[in-house]
N, C-alpha and C positions, 0 to 999 in steps of 0.2 A: 414771123411765126416759127420758121425753121430754126432760128437762133435760140428761141425760147426752149424748144424741144431739146436742142443740142446741149444747152446749159443745164437743163434738168437731168438729162442722161449722164452728163459728166459729174454732176453733184451726187447722183445716186451710185454711180460706178466708181467714183474716185476713191473712197475708202476701202474698197475690196482688196484684201491682201496686204494692207498697210497698217497693221496694228502696232508696229514698232517693237514688238516683244521678241522678235526672232534674233537672238544674240549670235546665231550660227549662220547668218545669211552671207556666206562666202560666195562671191561672184565666181562663176565658172571661168576657167582659163580660156584664153583666146587662141590656143594652139589646136592642131588637128587631133592629136591623140594624147590627152593629158594622163598623167599617172592617177590612179584611183584615189579618192578621198574617202577614207574608211571611218566608221564610228560616228559618234555624235558628241556634241559639246557637253562638257561636264564642268561646272564652275569650280568644283573641288580640285580639278586637274586641268587648268585652262590651256596647257601647251599642246604640242604635237610630237609624235614620233615619226621620223622621216627615214624610210629605208632606202639604201643605196643599191643600185643594180649589182647583181652577183658578178664577181670578177674584178670589181673596182676596189681600190684601197680607200676604206672609209675615212681614215685620218686625212689623207690627201684631198679627198672630195670635200670633207667638212671645211678644210682651209679655203678651197676654191669657192665653195658655195657661200660661206660667211662673208667673204670679200665681195663676191658678185651681188649678193642680195641684201647685205647689211643687217644681219641678225647675229645674235650670240647663242651658242649652244649651252645647254645646262648639263649635258652628259653625252658621251660618245660610247656606243656599245660595239666594240670591235668583234665580239663573238657572233653578232647577228647583222653586222654591217648596217647599223642605224645610228641615229642620234636624236636627242631631244632638244626642243627649242620652243620658245614662245614666239609666235609669228603674227604679223598683221595679215589681214585678208589678202592684200596685194602680194605679200611675200608667199603666201600659200599658193595663190594662183600662178605666180611666176615659177615657183619650185616645181609645181606639177607639170610644167612645160619643159623642164630641164631633162634632157635624155639620161642623166645619171640617176634619176629618181625612180625607184620601183613603185613606191606608194607613200602617201601621207596619211597618217592616222591620228585622229583626236586622241590625246592622252586620256587615261581613265583611272579610276580608283577601283581596286578590287579588294575583296575581303577574304579571309581564310575560309569562310563558309560558302563562298561563291561556287556555283556548279556550272 
């Protein structure tokens, strides 16, 4: 009898939270103090902007990070110490645990009329 109840409970609870539509389900990093993940996924701009900690040479860090985590950058912003890249969920999680990273932000599209 107990196994029947357990089976029924699992069948009823199983689908909760599993609709499969969450394209932005990036697993949280497994480090103690990950860099913040800002913004939300936008299919019109599927990449990320990754900011490097102040005082670090962004060009040098981009070289190290691309080699360490296996991604390609689409742009480097030396004026704001950041770079743009399309990343896998695993790469996002691993970058957030790198001490050189200040934050990771979902890329976005803005319009001239945005306030």
